[in-house]
KEKE-3310 file (N, C-alpha, C; in steps of 0.2 Angstrom, whole numbers, plus 5000, padded with zeros to 4 digits):
npx = (4967:4982:4998:5013:5029:5044:5054:5060:5071:5077:5077:5071:5060:5043:5027:5013:4999:4985:4986:4987:4999:5012:5022:5038:5041:5053:5063:5057:5055:5044:5033:5027:5012:5009:5022:5029:5022:5026:5040:5040:5040:5032:5028:5025:5019:5013:5017:5031:5032:5027:5036:5048:5045:5045:5058:5066:5063:5069:5082:5086:5086:5097:5095:5101:5100:5086:5082:5088:5081:5069:5071:5075:5063:5056:5064:5061:5048:5049:5061:5068:5070:5079:5082:5079:5088:5100:5100:5099:5112:5120:5116:5121:5134:5136:5133:5143:5156:5166:5171:5184:5187:5179:5177:5177:5179:5177:5164:5158:5160:5154:5141:5137:5138:5128:5117:5117:5115:5102:5095:5096:5088:5075:5068:5066:5062:5073:5077:5074:5083:5095:5094:5095:5107:5116:5114:5118:5131:5136:5134:5142:5155:5159:5161:5171:5182:5184:5188:5200:5207:5207:5218:5229:5236:5241:5249:5259:5264:5266:5270:5272:5261:5251:5254:5251:5237:5233:5236:5228:5215:5215:5217:5205:5196:5198:5189:5177:5178:5179:5166:5152:5151:5139:5130:5133:5131:5140:5140:5134:5136:5136:5138:5150:5158:5157:5164:5177:5180:5182:5193:5203:5206:5210:5222:5230:5231:5239:5251:5254:5256:5267:5278:5294:5297:5301:5302:5304:5321:5323:5323:5310:5307:5297:5295:5302:5292:5281:5282:5281:5268:5260:5263:5258:5244:5242:5244:5234:5222:5224:5222:5209:5204:5207:5199:5187:5188:5196:5205:5212:5226:5240:5251:5248:5248:5258:5270:5270:5283:5287:5292:5305:5311:5312:5321:5332:5334:5337:5350:5357:5356:5364:5377:5379:5380:5391:5401:5401:5407:5419:5426:5439:5448:5444:5450:5461:5455:5454:5447:5441:5434:5433:5425:5412:5410:5410:5399:5389:5390:5386:5373:5370:5372:5361:5351:5353:5351:5337:5333:5336:5329:5316:5317:5317:5309:5296:5280:5281:5282:5297:5298:5291:5291:5294:5300:5311:5318:5322:5332:5342:5346:5350:5362:5370:5372:5378:5390:5396:5398:5407:5418:5435:5441:5451:5461:5471:5483:5489:5502:5503:5502:5495:5481:5473:5456:5444:5428:5422:5428:5418:5406:5410:5409:5395:5390:5396:5389:5376:5377:5381:5369:5359:5365:5363:5349:5344:5350:5345:5336:5339:5348:5358:5365:5377:5385:5386:5393:5405:5410:5412:5422:5432:5435:5439:5450:5459:5461:5468:5479:5485:5488:5491:5505:5516:5522:5534:5545:5540:5545:5555)
npy = (5588:5580:5585:5583:5591:5601:5605:5621:5623:5612:5604:5592:5580:5581:5578:5587:5597:5606:5620:5637:5639:5627:5614:5608:5591:5585:5594:5603:5617:5631:5634:5643:5640:5648:5653:5641:5638:5649:5647:5636:5623:5612:5595:5587:5572:5565:5572:5570:5556:5554:5561:5555:5542:5544:5549:5539:5529:5536:5537:5523:5521:5528:5541:5554:5568:5571:5563:5569:5582:5578:5571:5582:5590:5581:5583:5596:5594:5587:5592:5584:5572:5559:5550:5557:5567:5561:5555:5566:5572:5561:5560:5572:5569:5559:5566:5575:5569:5566:5579:5590:5599:5595:5589:5574:5566:5574:5578:5565:5562:5572:5570:5558:5562:5572:5565:5556:5565:5569:5557:5556:5566:5563:5553:5540:5522:5511:5499:5503:5514:5507:5498:5508:5515:5504:5501:5513:5514:5503:5508:5520:5515:5510:5521:5528:5519:5518:5531:5531:5521:5522:5528:5524:5528:5540:5536:5530:5539:5552:5552:5561:5569:5560:5556:5567:5569:5558:5559:5571:5566:5555:5561:5568:5558:5552:5559:5553:5542:5548:5551:5550:5534:5528:5535:5532:5519:5508:5497:5487:5472:5472:5486:5488:5479:5486:5498:5493:5488:5500:5505:5496:5498:5511:5510:5502:5511:5521:5513:5511:5524:5528:5521:5519:5522:5518:5529:5530:5533:5537:5537:5538:5544:5546:5562:5568:5575:5570:5557:5556:5561:5551:5540:5543:5544:5531:5524:5530:5525:5511:5512:5515:5504:5494:5498:5495:5481:5471:5461:5464:5465:5474:5469:5461:5468:5473:5482:5484:5476:5473:5480:5484:5472:5466:5475:5472:5458:5460:5466:5456:5446:5451:5451:5437:5433:5440:5435:5422:5423:5428:5418:5412:5421:5423:5416:5424:5435:5445:5457:5456:5463:5478:5489:5484:5479:5490:5496:5487:5489:5502:5501:5493:5501:5510:5501:5497:5509:5510:5499:5502:5513:5507:5499:5507:5517:5513:5506:5494:5478:5473:5460:5454:5443:5447:5460:5456:5449:5459:5465:5455:5455:5468:5468:5459:5467:5478:5473:5469:5481:5487:5479:5479:5481:5472:5475:5473:5484:5495:5493:5480:5477:5473:5482:5491:5496:5507:5513:5530:5539:5546:5539:5526:5528:5531:5518:5510:5514:5510:5496:5493:5497:5489:5476:5477:5478:5467:5455:5445:5440:5431:5416:5417:5429:5430:5421:5427:5438:5433:5427:5439:5446:5436:5435:5449:5449:5440:5447:5458:5452:5447:5457:5469:5477:5479:5495:5495:5484:5475:5479:5470)
npz = (5403:5400:5393:5384:5387:5387:5399:5402:5411:5416:5405:5403:5397:5401:5409:5409:5416:5408:5414:5420:5427:5430:5439:5437:5436:5437:5441:5449:5446:5443:5430:5417:5407:5396:5393:5389:5377:5370:5368:5361:5366:5368:5364:5350:5347:5336:5324:5325:5324:5311:5303:5306:5301:5287:5285:5289:5279:5268:5272:5272:5259:5255:5253:5258:5260:5259:5269:5280:5280:5284:5296:5303:5304:5312:5324:5326:5330:5342:5353:5361:5355:5354:5344:5332:5334:5333:5320:5312:5314:5309:5295:5291:5292:5283:5271:5270:5273:5264:5260:5259:5270:5280:5297:5301:5313:5324:5322:5323:5337:5343:5338:5345:5358:5359:5356:5366:5377:5373:5375:5389:5393:5388:5396:5392:5392:5400:5392:5379:5378:5379:5367:5357:5360:5358:5344:5338:5341:5334:5322:5321:5324:5312:5304:5311:5311:5298:5295:5301:5295:5281:5274:5266:5255:5258:5269:5262:5254:5260:5274:5285:5285:5287:5300:5306:5304:5310:5323:5327:5324:5333:5345:5346:5347:5359:5367:5367:5375:5387:5391:5402:5409:5413:5406:5393:5394:5396:5403:5397:5387:5373:5370:5376:5368:5355:5359:5362:5350:5343:5351:5348:5335:5336:5343:5335:5324:5330:5332:5319:5314:5321:5317:5309:5292:5275:5261:5245:5244:5256:5274:5286:5301:5316:5323:5338:5346:5339:5342:5356:5358:5351:5358:5370:5367:5363:5375:5382:5376:5379:5392:5393:5387:5396:5407:5403:5400:5410:5407:5396:5386:5381:5376:5365:5354:5340:5330:5312:5305:5293:5282:5287:5289:5277:5271:5279:5276:5263:5264:5271:5262:5252:5258:5260:5247:5244:5253:5249:5236:5240:5246:5245:5250:5263:5274:5277:5280:5271:5260:5244:5234:5237:5233:5231:5243:5251:5246:5250:5264:5266:5263:5273:5285:5283:5285:5298:5305:5302:5309:5322:5325:5324:5335:5346:5344:5342:5348:5356:5365:5372:5374:5363:5350:5336:5339:5347:5338:5329:5337:5337:5324:5322:5330:5323:5311:5316:5321:5310:5303:5312:5311:5306:5289:5278:5265:5250:5245:5231:5232:5234:5248:5264:5270:5283:5285:5292:5298:5298:5313:5320:5316:5321:5335:5336:5332:5341:5353:5349:5348:5362:5368:5362:5366:5380:5381:5375:5379:5387:5380:5370:5367:5358:5358:5366:5360:5347:5350:5355:5343:5335:5342:5342:5328:5326:5335:5328:5316:5320:5327:5316:5307:5313:5319:5333:5338:5345:5353:5367:5384:5394)
capx = (4970:4989:5002:5021:5033:5051:5056:5065:5076:5081:5077:5069:5053:5038:5020:5010:4992:4984:4984:4992:5006:5014:5028:5042:5041:5060:5068:5053:5054:5038:5033:5021:5010:5010:5029:5030:5020:5030:5046:5038:5043:5027:5030:5020:5021:5011:5021:5037:5032:5026:5042:5053:5044:5047:5065:5069:5063:5074:5088:5087:5087:5103:5093:5103:5098:5079:5081:5090:5076:5063:5073:5075:5056:5055:5067:5057:5042:5051:5068:5071:5069:5086:5083:5079:5094:5106:5100:5101:5119:5122:5115:5125:5141:5136:5133:5150:5162:5171:5173:5191:5188:5175:5180:5173:5180:5174:5157:5155:5160:5148:5134:5136:5137:5122:5112:5116:5111:5094:5092:5095:5082:5069:5065:5064:5063:5080:5077:5074:5089:5100:5094:5097:5114:5120:5113:5121:5139:5137:5134:5147:5161:5161:5163:5177:5187:5185:5191:5207:5211:5207:5223:5234:5240:5244:5254:5264:5267:5267:5270:5272:5254:5248:5255:5248:5230:5231:5237:5223:5209:5215:5216:5198:5192:5198:5184:5172:5179:5178:5159:5150:5150:5132:5126:5134:5128:5146:5139:5131:5141:5136:5141:5158:5161:5158:5169:5183:5182:5185:5199:5207:5207:5214:5229:5233:5233:5245:5256:5256:5259:5274:5284:5298:5296:5305:5298:5309:5327:5324:5320:5306:5305:5293:5299:5302:5286:5275:5283:5278:5260:5257:5264:5253:5238:5241:5243:5227:5217:5225:5219:5202:5202:5208:5194:5181:5190:5202:5209:5215:5233:5243:5257:5246:5249:5264:5270:5271:5290:5289:5297:5311:5313:5313:5327:5337:5335:5341:5357:5360:5357:5370:5383:5379:5383:5398:5405:5402:5412:5425:5428:5446:5451:5441:5455:5466:5451:5455:5441:5444:5431:5431:5420:5406:5409:5408:5392:5384:5391:5382:5366:5369:5371:5354:5346:5354:5347:5330:5331:5337:5323:5310:5318:5317:5303:5290:5277:5280:5285:5303:5298:5288:5296:5297:5305:5317:5322:5326:5338:5347:5348:5354:5368:5373:5374:5383:5396:5399:5400:5413:5424:5440:5442:5458:5462:5477:5483:5492:5509:5503:5503:5488:5479:5466:5451:5439:5423:5424:5428:5411:5402:5411:5407:5388:5389:5397:5384:5370:5379:5380:5361:5357:5367:5360:5342:5342:5355:5341:5330:5341:5355:5363:5369:5384:5389:5388:5398:5411:5412:5414:5428:5437:5437:5443:5457:5463:5463:5473:5485:5488:5490:5493:5512:5517:5527:5540:5545:5538:5550:5554)
capy = (5584:5582:5586:5582:5597:5601:5610:5626:5624:5606:5602:5585:5579:5581:5577:5593:5598:5612:5625:5643:5638:5620:5613:5603:5585:5583:5599:5607:5624:5633:5635:5646:5637:5652:5653:5635:5639:5655:5645:5630:5618:5607:5590:5584:5565:5563:5575:5567:5549:5555:5563:5549:5537:5547:5550:5532:5527:5540:5535:5516:5522:5532:5548:5557:5575:5571:5560:5575:5587:5575:5570:5589:5591:5577:5586:5602:5592:5585:5593:5579:5566:5557:5546:5562:5571:5556:5554:5573:5572:5556:5562:5577:5566:5555:5571:5579:5566:5567:5586:5591:5603:5592:5586:5568:5563:5579:5577:5559:5562:5577:5567:5553:5566:5576:5560:5554:5570:5569:5551:5558:5571:5560:5549:5534:5516:5508:5494:5507:5517:5502:5496:5514:5516:5499:5502:5519:5513:5499:5512:5525:5512:5509:5528:5530:5515:5520:5537:5530:5516:5523:5533:5520:5532:5545:5533:5528:5545:5558:5550:5566:5571:5554:5556:5573:5568:5552:5562:5575:5562:5551:5565:5570:5552:5551:5562:5548:5538:5552:5552:5546:5527:5526:5538:5528:5512:5504:5490:5482:5468:5475:5492:5487:5476:5491:5502:5489:5488:5506:5506:5492:5502:5517:5508:5500:5517:5524:5509:5512:5531:5530:5517:5522:5519:5520:5531:5531:5531:5540:5534:5544:5542:5551:5567:5567:5577:5566:5550:5557:5562:5545:5535:5545:5542:5523:5523:5532:5520:5505:5513:5515:5497:5490:5500:5491:5474:5470:5455:5467:5465:5478:5465:5458:5473:5474:5486:5480:5477:5469:5483:5484:5465:5465:5479:5468:5452:5462:5467:5449:5442:5454:5449:5430:5432:5442:5430:5416:5425:5430:5413:5410:5427:5424:5414:5429:5441:5450:5459:5456:5468:5483:5494:5481:5478:5496:5497:5483:5492:5508:5499:5490:5506:5512:5496:5497:5515:5508:5494:5505:5517:5503:5496:5512:5522:5509:5505:5486:5475:5470:5452:5452:5439:5451:5465:5453:5447:5465:5466:5451:5457:5474:5466:5456:5472:5483:5470:5469:5488:5488:5475:5482:5478:5471:5476:5473:5490:5495:5490:5473:5476:5473:5489:5490:5501:5507:5518:5536:5539:5548:5533:5521:5530:5529:5511:5506:5516:5506:5490:5493:5497:5482:5471:5478:5477:5460:5450:5440:5438:5426:5413:5418:5435:5429:5418:5432:5443:5429:5426:5445:5447:5431:5438:5455:5447:5437:5452:5462:5448:5445:5463:5475:5476:5484:5500:5494:5478:5475:5480:5464)
capz = (5399:5401:5387:5385:5386:5389:5404:5400:5416:5416:5398:5403:5395:5407:5407:5413:5415:5405:5419:5419:5431:5432:5442:5433:5440:5437:5444:5454:5444:5441:5423:5414:5401:5390:5391:5385:5370:5366:5367:5357:5370:5368:5360:5345:5345:5330:5319:5326:5322:5304:5300:5307:5296:5280:5285:5289:5272:5264:5274:5270:5251:5254:5251:5264:5260:5260:5276:5284:5281:5288:5303:5306:5306:5318:5329:5328:5334:5349:5353:5365:5351:5353:5337:5327:5335:5331:5313:5309:5313:5305:5288:5290:5291:5276:5266:5270:5275:5259:5259:5261:5276:5285:5302:5303:5320:5329:5320:5326:5344:5345:5337:5350:5364:5359:5356:5373:5381:5372:5379:5396:5394:5386:5400:5389:5395:5399:5387:5373:5378:5377:5360:5353:5360:5354:5337:5337:5341:5329:5315:5321:5324:5305:5302:5315:5309:5291:5295:5303:5291:5274:5272:5264:5250:5262:5273:5258:5250:5264:5281:5290:5285:5290:5307:5309:5304:5315:5330:5327:5325:5339:5351:5347:5348:5366:5371:5367:5381:5393:5392:5407:5408:5414:5401:5387:5395:5395:5407:5392:5383:5366:5370:5377:5362:5350:5361:5362:5343:5341:5354:5344:5328:5338:5345:5329:5321:5334:5331:5312:5313:5325:5315:5304:5285:5269:5256:5240:5247:5263:5281:5289:5308:5319:5327:5346:5348:5337:5345:5363:5357:5349:5364:5375:5364:5363:5382:5384:5373:5382:5399:5392:5386:5403:5411:5400:5400:5414:5404:5390:5386:5376:5373:5359:5348:5337:5324:5306:5304:5287:5277:5290:5289:5270:5270:5282:5272:5257:5266:5273:5256:5248:5262:5259:5240:5244:5256:5244:5231:5243:5250:5244:5253:5269:5279:5279:5282:5265:5256:5237:5230:5242:5231:5232:5250:5254:5244:5255:5271:5266:5264:5280:5289:5283:5288:5305:5307:5302:5314:5328:5326:5326:5341:5351:5342:5341:5354:5356:5371:5370:5374:5357:5346:5331:5341:5349:5331:5327:5341:5335:5317:5323:5333:5317:5307:5319:5322:5303:5302:5316:5309:5301:5282:5276:5258:5247:5241:5225:5233:5236:5255:5267:5273:5287:5284:5297:5297:5301:5320:5323:5315:5325:5341:5336:5331:5348:5357:5347:5350:5369:5370:5359:5370:5387:5381:5372:5382:5390:5375:5365:5369:5353:5359:5369:5354:5341:5352:5355:5336:5333:5345:5339:5321:5327:5337:5322:5311:5324:5328:5309:5303:5317:5322:5338:5337:5348:5357:5374:5388:5398)
cpx = (4978:4993:5009:5024:5040:5052:5061:5071:5080:5082:5074:5062:5048:5031:5016:5002:4991:4982:4989:4999:5007:5021:5032:5043:5048:5064:5064:5052:5047:5038:5027:5019:5011:5017:5031:5028:5024:5037:5046:5041:5038:5029:5024:5022:5019:5015:5028:5037:5031:5032:5048:5052:5046:5054:5068:5069:5068:5081:5090:5089:5093:5101:5094:5100:5090:5078:5083:5085:5070:5065:5073:5068:5054:5058:5064:5051:5043:5059:5072:5071:5076:5087:5083:5086:5100:5106:5101:5109:5122:5122:5120:5132:5141:5136:5139:5156:5168:5174:5180:5191:5183:5178:5176:5173:5176:5166:5154:5155:5155:5142:5133:5135:5130:5116:5111:5113:5104:5091:5091:5089:5075:5065:5062:5065:5070:5081:5078:5080:5095:5100:5096:5105:5119:5120:5118:5129:5141:5138:5141:5154:5164:5164:5170:5183:5189:5189:5199:5211:5212:5212:5230:5239:5244:5250:5260:5268:5269:5266:5269:5264:5250:5248:5251:5240:5228:5231:5230:5216:5209:5214:5208:5194:5193:5192:5178:5172:5179:5171:5157:5148:5143:5128:5127:5133:5134:5145:5136:5136:5142:5139:5149:5161:5162:5164:5176:5185:5185:5192:5205:5210:5212:5221:5233:5235:5239:5251:5259:5259:5265:5280:5288:5297:5301:5301:5304:5316:5328:5320:5316:5303:5301:5297:5298:5295:5280:5276:5279:5270:5257:5258:5259:5246:5237:5240:5236:5222:5218:5222:5212:5200:5202:5202:5187:5182:5196:5207:5213:5222:5236:5248:5255:5247:5257:5264:5271:5279:5292:5293:5304:5314:5315:5320:5333:5339:5339:5348:5360:5361:5363:5377:5384:5383:5390:5403:5406:5408:5419:5429:5436:5451:5449:5446:5460:5462:5452:5448:5443:5441:5428:5425:5413:5404:5407:5401:5387:5384:5386:5375:5364:5368:5364:5350:5347:5350:5340:5328:5332:5331:5317:5311:5316:5312:5297:5287:5276:5284:5291:5303:5294:5293:5299:5302:5311:5322:5325:5332:5344:5350:5352:5361:5373:5376:5379:5390:5400:5402:5407:5419:5429:5440:5449:5458:5469:5478:5487:5499:5509:5504:5496:5487:5473:5462:5446:5434:5426:5423:5421:5406:5403:5409:5399:5387:5391:5392:5377:5371:5378:5373:5358:5358:5363:5352:5340:5346:5351:5336:5332:5348:5360:5367:5376:5388:5391:5393:5405:5414:5415:5421:5434:5440:5441:5450:5461:5465:5469:5479:5488:5491:5492:5500:5513:5522:5533:5539:5543:5545:5550:5556)
cpy = (5585:5582:5585:5589:5596:5607:5615:5626:5618:5602:5595:5585:5577:5580:5583:5594:5605:5618:5631:5642:5630:5620:5607:5597:5583:5588:5603:5614:5625:5636:5638:5642:5641:5653:5647:5635:5644:5652:5638:5624:5612:5601:5587:5577:5563:5565:5571:5560:5549:5556:5558:5544:5538:5547:5544:5529:5530:5537:5528:5516:5526:5539:5552:5564:5575:5568:5566:5580:5584:5574:5577:5591:5587:5580:5592:5600:5590:5586:5588:5572:5563:5553:5552:5566:5567:5556:5561:5573:5567:5557:5567:5575:5563:5560:5575:5576:5566:5574:5586:5594:5600:5588:5580:5566:5568:5578:5571:5559:5567:5574:5562:5557:5569:5571:5557:5559:5570:5563:5553:5562:5568:5556:5543:5528:5514:5504:5498:5511:5512:5500:5502:5515:5510:5499:5508:5518:5508:5502:5516:5521:5511:5516:5529:5525:5516:5526:5536:5526:5518:5529:5529:5524:5537:5542:5532:5533:5551:5556:5555:5569:5566:5554:5562:5572:5563:5555:5567:5571:5558:5555:5567:5564:5550:5554:5557:5544:5541:5553:5548:5539:5525:5529:5534:5520:5507:5497:5485:5479:5471:5481:5492:5484:5481:5496:5499:5489:5494:5507:5502:5495:5508:5515:5505:5506:5520:5520:5510:5519:5532:5526:5521:5518:5522:5523:5534:5529:5533:5537:5540:5541:5548:5556:5566:5569:5573:5559:5551:5557:5555:5540:5537:5543:5534:5521:5525:5527:5513:5506:5512:5507:5493:5492:5496:5483:5473:5465:5458:5467:5468:5474:5462:5462:5473:5478:5481:5481:5474:5473:5483:5477:5464:5469:5475:5462:5454:5463:5460:5445:5444:5451:5442:5429:5434:5437:5424:5417:5426:5424:5412:5415:5427:5422:5419:5436:5446:5451:5460:5462:5473:5487:5491:5480:5484:5498:5494:5487:5498:5506:5496:5495:5509:5507:5496:5503:5513:5504:5497:5510:5513:5500:5501:5518:5519:5507:5497:5484:5472:5462:5450:5449:5443:5457:5462:5451:5453:5466:5462:5453:5463:5472:5463:5462:5476:5480:5470:5476:5490:5484:5478:5478:5478:5471:5475:5479:5489:5492:5483:5471:5476:5480:5488:5497:5501:5513:5524:5536:5541:5543:5528:5522:5528:5522:5507:5508:5511:5499:5489:5493:5491:5477:5471:5476:5470:5454:5444:5437:5432:5423:5414:5424:5434:5426:5422:5436:5439:5429:5433:5447:5442:5433:5444:5454:5444:5442:5456:5459:5447:5451:5469:5473:5481:5489:5499:5487:5479:5475:5474:5466)
cpz = (5399:5394:5389:5383:5388:5393:5402:5405:5416:5410:5398:5400:5401:5405:5412:5411:5411:5410:5418:5422:5432:5435:5438:5438:5441:5442:5449:5452:5442:5434:5421:5408:5395:5388:5387:5378:5366:5364:5363:5360:5371:5363:5356:5343:5338:5324:5319:5323:5314:5301:5301:5302:5289:5280:5285:5282:5267:5266:5272:5262:5250:5252:5257:5265:5262:5267:5281:5285:5285:5295:5307:5308:5312:5324:5331:5332:5341:5349:5358:5361:5350:5346:5332:5327:5332:5323:5309:5308:5309:5297:5286:5288:5284:5270:5265:5272:5270:5257:5262:5268:5282:5290:5304:5310:5325:5328:5323:5333:5346:5344:5343:5357:5364:5359:5363:5378:5380:5375:5386:5398:5392:5390:5397:5393:5394:5393:5380:5372:5376:5370:5356:5354:5357:5347:5335:5336:5336:5322:5315:5321:5317:5303:5305:5312:5301:5290:5296:5299:5284:5272:5270:5259:5253:5266:5268:5255:5255:5272:5286:5291:5288:5297:5310:5309:5309:5322:5331:5329:5331:5346:5352:5349:5356:5370:5371:5373:5388:5395:5398:5406:5408:5408:5394:5388:5394:5399:5402:5388:5376:5365:5371:5371:5356:5352:5361:5354:5341:5344:5350:5338:5330:5340:5339:5324:5324:5333:5324:5311:5316:5322:5309:5297:5280:5264:5251:5243:5254:5268:5284:5296:5311:5323:5334:5348:5346:5340:5352:5362:5355:5354:5369:5373:5365:5371:5385:5382:5377:5389:5398:5391:5392:5407:5409:5401:5404:5411:5398:5391:5380:5373:5367:5353:5346:5331:5318:5304:5297:5282:5280:5289:5281:5268:5273:5278:5266:5258:5267:5266:5252:5252:5260:5252:5240:5247:5252:5239:5234:5247:5251:5248:5261:5275:5281:5280:5277:5261:5249:5234:5235:5240:5232:5239:5253:5252:5249:5262:5271:5267:5271:5285:5289:5286:5296:5308:5307:5308:5321:5330:5327:5332:5347:5350:5340:5347:5354:5362:5368:5370:5367:5353:5340:5333:5344:5343:5328:5330:5339:5328:5318:5326:5327:5313:5310:5320:5315:5301:5306:5315:5304:5294:5280:5268:5256:5243:5235:5226:5235:5244:5258:5270:5277:5286:5289:5294:5300:5309:5323:5322:5320:5332:5342:5336:5338:5353:5356:5349:5358:5371:5368:5364:5377:5386:5378:5375:5384:5386:5371:5368:5364:5354:5361:5363:5349:5344:5353:5348:5333:5336:5343:5333:5322:5330:5332:5317:5314:5325:5321:5306:5307:5320:5327:5336:5339:5352:5364:5379:5393:5405)
residu = (MET:SER:VAL:LEU:ALA:ILE:CYS:PRO:PHE:CYS:HIS:LYS:THR:ILE:ASN:ILE:GLU:ARG:THR:PRO:LYS:VAL:VAL:CYS:SER:GLU:CYS:GLY:SER:GLN:ILE:GLY:PHE:ALA:GLU:LEU:GLN:LYS:GLN:ARG:LEU:PHE:ILE:ASP:ARG:ARG:ALA:GLU:ALA:ARG:GLU:LEU:ASP:ILE:ALA:ARG:THR:SER:PHE:LYS:ASN:ALA:GLU:PHE:LEU:ASN:ALA:TYR:GLU:HIS:PHE:LYS:LYS:ALA:LEU:ASP:ALA:ASN:LYS:ASN:SER:TYR:SER:ALA:GLN:TYR:PHE:VAL:SER:LEU:CYS:ASP:ILE:TYR:LEU:HIS:GLU:THR:ASP:LYS:ASP:PHE:ASP:VAL:MET:SER:ALA:VAL:VAL:ASP:MET:ILE:ARG:THR:ALA:LEU:THR:ALA:ILE:ALA:ARG:ASN:ASN:ALA:ALA:VAL:ALA:ASP:LYS:LEU:LEU:PHE:VAL:SER:ALA:MET:LEU:ASN:GLU:THR:LYS:ILE:ILE:ILE:THR:ARG:THR:LEU:THR:GLU:ARG:GLY:GLU:LEU:PHE:GLU:ASN:ASP:ILE:ALA:GLU:PHE:ARG:LYS:ARG:SER:ILE:THR:ASP:LEU:THR:LYS:LEU:THR:GLU:LEU:PHE:LYS:LEU:ASP:GLY:GLU:LEU:ILE:MET:SER:PHE:SER:PRO:ASP:VAL:ARG:ALA:SER:LEU:MET:TYR:ILE:ILE:ASP:CYS:ALA:ILE:LYS:THR:SER:TYR:LYS:ALA:VAL:GLN:THR:VAL:VAL:ILE:GLY:GLU:GLU:LEU:HIS:ALA:PRO:SER:GLU:ASP:ASP:TYR:LYS:LYS:LEU:LEU:LYS:LEU:SER:ASN:ASP:PHE:CYS:PHE:PHE:ALA:HIS:SER:LEU:ASP:PRO:SER:PHE:ASP:ALA:LYS:ASN:TYR:SER:PRO:ASP:PHE:SER:GLN:ASN:ASN:MET:PHE:ILE:ASP:LYS:VAL:PHE:ASP:ARG:PHE:ASP:LYS:PHE:ASP:GLU:ALA:ASN:LYS:GLN:PHE:ALA:LYS:LYS:HIS:VAL:ILE:ASN:ASP:ILE:ALA:GLU:TYR:ASP:SER:ILE:LEU:ALA:GLU:CYS:GLU:LYS:ALA:LEU:ARG:PHE:THR:TYR:LEU:ASN:CYS:TYR:ARG:SER:MET:CYS:SER:ARG:GLN:ASN:GLU:GLN:HIS:ALA:HIS:LEU:PHE:ILE:ASP:GLY:ILE:LYS:MET:VAL:CYS:ARG:LEU:LEU:LEU:PRO:ARG:VAL:VAL:ILE:ASN:ASP:LYS:LYS:LYS:PRO:GLU:LEU:ARG:MET:GLY:LYS:PHE:VAL:ASP:ILE:VAL:ASP:TRP:CYS:ASP:ILE:LEU:THR:ARG:PHE:LEU:VAL:ASP:SER:TYR:GLU:LEU:SER:ASP:HIS:VAL:ALA:GLU:MET:LEU:HIS:ASP:TYR:TYR:GLU:GLU:LEU:TYR:ASP:ILE:VAL:ASP:THR:TYR:VAL:MET:PRO:ASP:ARG:LYS:SER:VAL:VAL)
# end
């Protein structure tokens, strides 16, 4: 009478006769029947089925500790039980995922890897394998996306820690997509759909982690090192996506620029109100309330830095409409900062005021870069530049006198 056992050499499930010496049908190794008994490598299908039945009932009732214990017993009855192997790991995750020191992402990737290894050794039918892998990924994609997305409070209050955790988790998650495609059965539409769902969440997380944000009164941009790591991770997941779906297009992704846009809108709104109140002095380019104007310029400078960082430290196609709009707003702001301010001093004489030389150099560099990178994106760029130089010329022509007459 034949029995099921696990080969101690190739670890595959095999059917053997009750003879002192048997040969593994998978790898050809000679095995001693007594040695199999000693290593407890025989499979007890009845015990496995009984324990799985009890464990699944407990699992459905969210009794994860009891389920874990019975899935463990099922795994003891059959060390190649991929179902028991998977649920032992899954119950462990559910029992500990809220623990501060528990590494959810590593646990999930290891769970999938060990379950797939058990499947390969089990010699189960292809249909059974496919059904199991599809169900496993449907379950685990929820855990993965929950781990990556449920950090809103951390994002709002400690962006540095948010970036650190996101980089760590995304780095570990890349290992999932390095698994053998045949083993994870990525040829299946259902499997591909789950993997693409995970990739989508990973790319969105990298986009979110890399963006500059305002917390309190401070701008928080990613460090050069964090930016490079997040950019690489985003590119890695885009590569994985394209390997699964050749029609994948990374240009469909865009950072959330809403905070940046709100900041810009606030600055432009202040400028509009100031210009309206300053109308009677505008023809002579005079700033009546210089204290208020300087206050707006200080906020404008901050908005410009915010915009510059999002233009060059965010992972977004420059053809993206939102990104292109940032370039245009950035040009408007830097032109305003570079324009000389005419004020009437205590002696009732006009006086030209400019920003600090070091700031002007930086603003000119920013303007140059904005112009080079956005010139073909909008028909308004040349028009804005013309308006700026026209006003600059009028100010200089009106208020700047030559030191000496030109020599004829």
